[in-house]
C-alpha positions in Angstrom: 0.0 0.0 0.0 1.1 3.5 -0.7 0.7 4.8 2.9 -1.6 7.6 1.9 -4.0 8.1 4.9 -3.6 4.5 6.1 -2.5 5.3 9.6 -5.8 4.1 11.1 -6.1 0.8 9.4 -7.4 -1.9 11.8 -4.9 -4.8 12.0 -7.4 -7.5 12.9 -10.5 -7.9 10.7 -13.2 -9.6 12.7 -15.2 -10.9 9.8 -15.1 -11.3 6.0 -17.3 -8.3 5.5 -14.8 -6.1 7.3 -12.0 -7.6 5.3 -13.8 -6.9 2.0 -14.5 -3.3 3.0 -10.8 -2.9 4.0 -9.6 -4.3 0.6 -12.0 -2.2 -1.4 -11.1 1.1 0.4 -7.4 0.5 0.1 -7.2 -0.6 -3.5 -9.3 2.1 -5.2 -6.2 3.6 -6.8 -5.3 0.2 -8.3 -8.6 -0.3 -10.1 -8.1 -1.0 -13.8 -9.3 1.5 -16.3 -9.6 -0.9 -19.1 -11.1 -4.4 -19.5 -9.7 -7.1 -17.1 -8.3 -10.4 -18.2 -9.0 -13.2 -15.7 -7.1 -16.5 -15.6 -7.2 -19.4 -13.2 -5.1 -18.9 -10.1 -2.1 -21.3 -9.7 -2.3 -23.6 -6.6 0.6 -21.9 -4.7 -1.1 -18.4 -5.0 -4.5 -19.9 -4.2 -3.0 -21.5 -1.0 -1.4 -18.3 0.0 -4.7 -16.3 -0.5 -6.7 -18.8 1.6 -4.2 -18.7 4.4 -4.1 -14.9 4.3 -7.9 -14.7 4.5 -8.1 -17.2 7.3 -5.5 -15.5 9.4 -7.3 -12.1 9.1 -10.8 -13.4 10.0 -12.2 -15.4 12.9 -15.6 -17.0 13.6 -17.3 -14.8 16.3 -19.1 -17.9 17.8 -15.9 -19.9 17.9 -14.1 -17.0 19.7 -17.0 -16.5 22.1 -16.9 -20.2 23.0 -13.2 -19.9 23.7 -13.8 -16.8 25.9 -16.6 -18.7 27.8 -14.1 -21.5 28.5 -11.6 -19.0 29.8 -14.3 -17.7 32.2 -15.1 -21.2 33.4 -11.5 -21.9 34.0 -9.5 -21.2 37.2 -7.1 -18.5 35.9 -8.4 -15.3 37.4 -5.9 -13.0 35.6 -7.3 -13.6 32.1 -11.0 -13.3 33.1 -11.4 -9.5 33.0 -9.9 -9.3 29.5 -12.1 -12.2 28.4 -15.2 -10.4 29.6 -14.2 -7.2 27.9 -13.7 -9.0 24.6 -17.1 -10.8 25.0 -18.7 -7.4 25.7 -17.3 -6.2 22.4 -18.6 -9.2 20.5 -22.1 -9.0 22.2 -22.6 -5.4 21.0 -23.9 -7.2 17.9 -27.5 -8.0 18.9 -27.4 -11.4 17.1 -24.2 -12.4 18.9 -25.7 -11.3 22.2 -28.5 -13.8 21.6 -25.9 -16.4 20.6 -24.1 -15.8 23.9 -27.0 -17.2 25.8 -27.5 -20.1 23.4 -23.8 -21.0 23.9 -24.3 -21.4 27.7 -23.1 -18.0 28.6 -25.9 -17.5 31.1 -24.5 -20.2 33.4 -21.3 -18.2 34.0 -22.9 -14.9 34.8 -24.2 -15.6 38.4 -20.8 -17.0 39.5 -18.9 -14.1 38.0 -21.2 -11.6 39.7 -20.3 -13.2 43.0 -16.5 -13.0 42.4 -14.4 -11.3 45.0 -12.6 -9.1 42.5 -14.5 -5.8 42.1 -13.1 -5.1 38.6 -14.4 -8.5 37.5 -17.9 -7.9 38.9 -18.0 -4.5 37.3 -17.0 -6.0 33.9 -19.7 -8.6 34.2 -22.3 -5.9 35.0 -21.2 -4.1 31.8 -21.5 -7.3 29.8 -25.1 -7.8 31.2 -25.9 -4.2 30.2 -24.7 -4.8 26.6 -26.6 -8.1 26.4 -30.0 -6.7 27.5 -29.8 -3.3 25.8 -32.6 -3.2 23.1 -32.7 -7.0 23.1 -36.1 -8.3 24.5 -35.0 -11.9 24.2 -31.9 -11.4 26.4 -34.0 -9.2 28.8 -36.4 -12.0 29.3 -33.6 -14.5 30.0 -32.1 -12.1 32.6 -35.5 -11.7 34.3 -36.2 -15.4 34.3 -32.8 -16.2 35.8 -32.9 -13.7 38.7 -30.0 -11.7 37.4 -31.9 -8.4 37.7 -32.5 -9.2 41.4 -28.7 -9.8 41.9 -28.0 -6.4 40.2 -30.4 -4.7 42.6 -28.6 -6.4 45.5 -25.2 -5.3 44.1 -26.4 -1.7 43.8 -27.6 -1.7 47.4 -24.8 -3.7 49.1 -21.6 -3.8 47.1 -18.7 -1.9 48.6 -17.1 -1.1 45.3 -18.4 2.1 43.7 -17.5 1.0 40.2 -19.5 -2.2 40.7 -22.5 -0.1 41.9 -22.2 2.2 38.8 -22.0 -0.7 36.4 -24.9 -2.5 38.1 -27.1 0.6 37.8 -26.0 0.8 34.1 -27.1 -2.8 33.5 -30.4 -2.2 35.3 -31.1 0.9 33.2 -30.4 -0.9 30.0 -32.7 -3.7 31.1 -35.6 -1.4 32.1 -35.3 1.0 29.2 -37.3 -1.3 26.8 -40.6 -1.2 28.7 -40.6 -4.9 29.7 -42.6 -5.2 32.9 -40.2 -5.2 35.9 -41.0 -8.0 38.3 -39.0 -8.9 41.4 -38.1 -12.6 41.5 -39.8 -13.2 44.8 -43.3 -12.4 43.4 
């Protein structure tokens, strides 16, 4: 590439659509002005292209499963970064729904009870992203008493960041006009 205005190019494409957009935007100056002549690609070049495309993309669901496995594991140091990456993936409403289908719900209560405040706050933010404008995820959170746990955290947690993130998660949940019910009704 020529280096003209390419200082902000993302290095890791998350999907094939992002890779295609990147390629189109950065090869405009190379577009042919005349007719193109296509020929079959030799095997070596084809192999290189497939490897390049595979190294620049990843399956969101596969990566989310890997992150859930990290959160189930015993290594505490990597859990906050795993939650933060899951939060980024779950900003896509379809991937947020997939998170619950993959068994992500089972890890949330345990993580909300973790002794590390930074981890609890990160999980609250994940819950906020999951339920924001997503009635399916909101219903799952209601049915599994996660909202009640967030209320408890808001009232009783000693970490102010956790309280802030719990309030954020509750506000994302209640903003979509689904009837709020306490779990002990």
